[in-house]
C-alpha positions, 0 to 999 in steps of 0.5 A: 479382732483376730484370734490368737494361735495358742488361745484355747478359746479361739480354737476350742475344737483343738482340745478333745476334752473341751466341748462346744455345747451351744454357739451363736453368731459371735459366742460359744458355750463350752464345757470342759471334762476336767471341770466336771468332777467338782463343778458339775455342769459348769461351763464358760461363755466366750466370744469367738473373736479374741478379746482379752476381757469383758470390757472389750466386748461389742454390743452384739457380743453382749447380746449373744452372751446373754442369749447363750446364758439363757440357753445354758441355764435351761440346759443345765437346769434340765440336765443337772437340777442345780439349786442356784448359780454363780456367774462371773468374769475374772479380769486381770492378774489380781482376779486370777484371769489365767486365760487372756480371752474373755470368758463368763463362768457359768457355775451351777451351785448345789445345796449339798456342796461343802461351800454352799451359801458362799458366793463370789464375794465370800473370800474377798470380803474377809478381813485378811483380804484387806489391802495393806494400803487401806490398812495403812490409810486407816491407821493414819486417819485414826492417829490424826483424830487422836 
């Protein structure tokens, strides 16, 4: 797959606030200055080749992602001493993927942060996030059983 001219992950060196912390044959571990004020130590693992999401990674890119994930954890543990981690990919508009280049978020978590104890699913599983179609189906099923 070819790289896209305006993609910030295809050409990470173009942004002076973005730093390549580690790289291997197919991937980078990047940290961006603007994320460090709130998400101290956070970064992303991205394939060097442009893939729109994790579902398009090759087996080699998956292996290299894991290699960098282990290396990033050791680096972050030593430098920031987090109490845990949140890891995740956003895929597609519904999940708020804003950069259409696959990237794994590596987010150190700390016991003293305001949202400690709240993981990826915390907001997603709240009742106000229930899809309208599901509410409608449940209402219909309830009426059928009356």
